[in-house]
C-alpha positions as CSV (number, residue, x, y, z in Angstrom):
1,M,-15.7,-20.3,37.2
2,N,-13.4,-23.4,37.3
3,N,-10.6,-21.4,35.6
4,N,-10.9,-18.6,38.3
5,M,-10.9,-21.3,41.0
6,N,-7.7,-22.8,39.5
7,K,-6.1,-19.4,39.3
8,N,-7.0,-18.7,43.0
9,N,-5.5,-22.0,44.0
10,M,-2.3,-21.3,42.0
11,D,-2.1,-17.8,43.6
12,M,-2.5,-19.3,47.0
13,A,0.3,-21.9,46.3
14,I,2.6,-19.1,45.2
15,L,1.8,-17.1,48.3
16,M,2.4,-20.1,50.6
17,N,5.7,-20.8,48.9
18,L,6.8,-17.1,49.4
19,L,5.7,-17.2,53.0
20,A,7.6,-20.4,53.7
21,K,10.9,-18.7,52.5
22,M,10.5,-15.7,54.8
23,D,12.0,-15.3,58.2
24,K,10.0,-13.8,61.1
25,N,10.9,-10.2,60.5
26,E,10.3,-10.4,56.8
27,L,6.9,-12.1,57.4
28,E,5.9,-9.4,59.9
29,K,6.8,-6.6,57.4
30,N,4.9,-8.3,54.6
31,L,1.9,-8.9,56.8
32,N,1.9,-5.2,57.7
33,K,1.9,-4.4,54.0
34,V,-1.0,-6.8,53.4
35,S,-2.9,-5.0,56.2
36,Q,-2.2,-1.7,54.5
37,M,-3.3,-3.1,51.2
38,L,-6.6,-4.3,52.6
39,K,-7.2,-0.7,53.9
40,S,-5.9,1.0,50.7
41,N,-7.5,1.8,47.4
42,D,-4.2,1.2,45.7
43,A,-3.7,-2.5,46.3
44,N,-2.1,-3.2,43.0
45,S,0.9,-1.0,43.6
46,I,1.6,-2.7,46.9
47,I,1.2,-6.2,45.3
48,E,3.7,-5.2,42.6
49,E,6.2,-3.9,45.2
50,I,6.0,-7.2,47.1
51,K,6.5,-9.2,43.9
52,K,9.6,-7.2,42.9
53,K,11.2,-7.7,46.3
54,N,10.6,-11.5,46.3
55,K,12.1,-12.2,42.8
């Protein structure tokens, strides 16, 4: 469980770092994608798309 908790903390740190670099329009677009992801069965493809755009 501790490893999973560390991974979640690391993922959150990466997410916060990405959010800090975004301007308002980018942030709104990505929040809309997150909203779609939460409603979708295909969350992994949306996550991968966001990762590719932020590299």
